[in-house]
N, C-alpha and C positions, 0 to 999 in steps of 0.2 A: 401251235394254237391249242391243240388238244391238251398238251401239258400245262399250258397257262390256264386253261379252263379248269383243270383238276386242282391246281394250286388255289385258284380263286374259290372253288367250292370248299376246299379244306379251311381256308381262311375265313370264309363266310360262316363256317360252323364253329371255329374256335373263338374268333374275336368277340361275338356276343356273349360267350361263356368264359371270357378271359379271367374272371374272378375265380373260376374253378381250376385254372391251370396249375397254380402253385400247389394247392392241396393234392391234386392228382399226381403231380411230380413227386411230392413228398411221400405219398402212399406207395408209388412205384419204387422209390428209393428204399423205403423200409422193407418192401417185399423182396427186393434184390438182396439186402443185407441178411434178412432171415434165411433166404434160400442159400446164400453163401455160407452162413454159419452152420446151417444144417448139413450142408455138403461137407464142410470141414470136420464136423463132429463124426459123421459117418466114416470119413477117411481116417480120422483118429482111431475110431473103434476098430477099423480094419487093421491099422498099424499095430494095435495092442494084441491082436489075435494072430497075425501073420508076421513072422520074423522078417525084418528087412536086412539084417546083417548076419553074417556068419557067427557062430560061437567062437569064443577065444580059443586059441591053441597056444602052446609054448612059442611056436614060431611067429604067430601073429602078434602076440604080446611083445615078443622080443623086437620085432621089426617096428612096432608102433611106439614103444616107450623107451627103448634102450639105444644108446649111442656110445661109441668107443671114445668120443670126446665129451667134455662136460656140457650138459644141456640143462642142468638144474643147479646153477651155482648158488650158494648161500651167501648173500652179499650184505649181511647185517652185522652190527657190532653190539657188544654188551653194554647195557646201561648199569646193570647190577649183576654181580657175581659173588656169591657168598664165600667166606673163608672158613677154615677149620671144619670143613665137611670131609675132606679126603686128605691123604698124605701130601699130595701135590700142593695143597693150599693151606697147610698149617696144622692139620690134625695129626695125631700121633701115628695113625694107621688108616688104611682104607677100610670103610665099613664092609661088613659081609653083605648087607642088604641096603641098597640105595633106593629110596622112594621118591619118585618125581611126580608131583601133583600138578597136572595141567589146569590152570585156573584163569577164568576171565579176569582181566585187570580190575574190573569194577567190583569183584566179589570179595570185598574186605571181610564181610561177616562170615562167609564160607571158610575163608582161611583161618579166621579166629576160632570158628567152630572146630576145625580139625586140630588146631594147636591146643585146644582145650580138652580134646577127647582122644581119639585113637592115635593122633600124631604126636602126643605128648609123652613119648617114651624117653627114658633116661640112659639106657645102656649104649655104649659107644659103638657097638657093632651094627646099629641101625642109624641111618641118617635120612632126613627128609628135607626137600626143598620144593618151592613153588615156582611154576613156570608161567611167565607173563609176557604179553606183548605190550605195546605202548599206546597211551592215550594222553595227549597234551593237556587236556582239561583237568586231569586228576594226578598228574605226575608228581606234584608236590606232596600229595597224600601218600603216594607209593614210596616216595623218598623217606617220609617220616616212618612208614611201616618198616622199611628196610633198615633204617637206623636203629629201630627198636629190636627187631627180631633177627636180622642178618640171615635170612633164609630165602631170598628171592633171586631167581635167575630171570633176567629180563633183557630182551633185545629191542632194537628200535623199529621193528615192523609194527604196523597198525594192528591192534588186538581186535580181530574180527573173525567171524565164523569161517569165511573162505580162506583165512590164513592159518587154519588149524594145522595143516601139514607143515607150514613153516615153523610153528611152535614145536611140533613133534620132532622135526629135524634138529631144531635148537637143543631140545632135550637130549637127543642121542649124541650130538656133538659135545655138549657140556659133560655128559657122563663119561664118554669114552676118553676125552682128552684130559679131564680133571681127575677122574677116579678109575684109572685102568686096572687097578688091583682089586676092585670090588668084584665079588663073586656073582651077585644077582642084582637085577634092576627091576623094580616094579613101577610101571607107568600107570597112573590112575587119575581120573577126573576129580574135580573138587566136590562133586555131588555123590561120591561113593563113600561108604563105610568100609574100612579095612580091618579085618580081624588079624592083627599082627601076630598073635600067638599061633593061630592056625597056619599062617604063612610060614612061620618058623618051623613048625612041625612038618609041613608039606615039603619044605626044602630038605629037611633031614631025611625024610623017607625017600625022596627022589634025588638024593645026592649023586647017583650015578649018571643023571642027566645034566650035570653041571655044564658040560661042554656044549650041548646043543639044545638047551631048554627054551621053548617058546610055548607058553600055555595061557589059556584064557577061554572065553566063551567063543567057540569057533562058529562062524557063519558060512554055510555052503550054498552055492547056487543062487546067490542073491540077485534078483532082477534089478536092472538099472532103472532109475526113476527118470521118465521123460516128461513129467508134468511140471510145468514151470512154477506152479504153486508149491511144489514140494521143497522142503528144506534141503533135500539131497538131490535136487534137479541136476541132471547131467546132460550136456549137449552131446550130439553125435560126434562133432569134431573132437571134443574132449575125450570121449570114450566111445568108440564105434561098435562095441559088441553088446550082445543081449544080456549077458550075465557077467558078474565079477568072479574072479578066482577066489578060492577060500581065503578068509581073513579072520583075524581075532578082533572082536569088538573092541574099539579103541578106548572105551571107558576104563578098562583094566586089563593089563597084559603083563605077564611075568616072564622075564628073559634071563638067561645067563649072560654075563658080560661078553663072553666069546661070541654069542649070537648077535648081541647088540653091536659089537665091533664089525662083524661081517656086513650087517645091514647098513651101518653108518658109512662104511667105506664105499657103498654103492649108490648112495642117494644122488650124488652129483651127476651120475650117468643115466639116471632114470627120469623121464619126463614128469613134470609136476602134475599132481592131481589133488584138488582141494579137499577131498574126503580122506582124512588122514589114515583111518584104519584100512580103507581099501587100498590106498597108496602103499602102505606097509605090506599088505597082502600081495600086491603085484610084485614088489621087490623080493619078498620071500619066495614067491612062486618062481621067479626068474633065477633065484639062487638055489632052488631046490631045498629050501629050509622047511622042515616038518612043523606043522602047526598042530598042537595038541589041544583037544577040547576037554574042559572040566566044568561039570555042573556046579562046582563050588564057586564059580564066578556067576553071581546071581544078578539078573537084570531087573528084578523087582524087589524093592526093599520091604522087609517084613520082620517083625521082632523074632519070630521063630526061625528065621533064616540065619540069624547072626551068629548062633553058636557054632555052626559047622562051616559057614561060608569062608572063603578067602577074601572076597570083596562083594559088596552088595550095592546096587545102583539106586539113586533117586530117593534119598532119605527125606526129601521135602525141604525143610528149612533148617538153618543152623540151630534154632531153638529145639526142634524135634530131635536133631542129632544128639544134642546135649542130654535131653531127657532120656532118650533110648540108651545112651551110653551109660548113664547112672544105673539104669536097670540091668544092663548087660554086665556091668562091672560088679554089681552085687551078686549076680549069679556065679561069676567066675573069679571072684576076688583071689582065691587061693593060688590060681596059676597065672594071674596077671600081675600080682603084686611085685614079682621079681623084675617085671619089665617097667612098671610105672612107679614103683616105690612110694615115697612119702607123699608126693603130690596127689596121687589117687586116693590115699588114705584121707587126706584133707578134704577132698571133694565129697567123699562118702561119709565124712564125720566119724570115721572109725579110729578109735583111740588104741 
């Protein structure tokens, strides 16, 4: 009876005020959500300052990413593969330097910009190809591009950021299998300027490193991004450690073919990770391959960097690249003419 009396008292209070019930419940719900979010943010802040996972070691990376059987098969096939680049596909010899330009399949203007500037060399000891994934909506345009220039390496995986490692593995596979006699391989993104003459001089000076060369802008002790908004967001199951092992920034890296072969032979046995330069860094770490840092791989494009750099990142637009190239070429016409010959004279209107 007493319990019934209490219920009646509660009902007698609520019923006359039933119009307020819904707003009160909504306010309570909002308050609960705010409290939960605040609690989550505090927890997130604690996570950022207090390590949750051990740092990587050779043994931990080996047990996490490596397997004696294939765990990362490359199951894609070529749509386009150029000819007369290397001896195996119709050229008179293998090039001394093979430049592999990783390009978004939609970046037609970027590829044209490179063909019109630093990639337009005429000597047979340098060869350049572009690396593409697949997009069904523009494949007809890609077909026309390849019919005209014959310089595209393309496989049938979807061209997307999270497939960058697939594209990089494709590049290694193609280079190693098609051009095994090549001495050096330069991997570079399509938003980079490359000073080909500087690269040539660098290779001559460092000829003793031909067997184990792996050089670029080295990144050490990089923290893993755990924020879902980040372009480089990495879940804990994908990579459970706080930091990455050293890696060469994937926008531009210069390797000897011997080093490229050693890496390529191991990809199938190392678990996939979508950030391609980190993935290559993990494989190199497991293989005890030395990564050499060079400040001549520049991460910020500027006119005064171009004279001494090997490669410079983020030139902006293809139009900017062409304008900067003309300025650069006028400054260095004497030593670039033997690489670029009459075509560059025509660009500069030099008679």
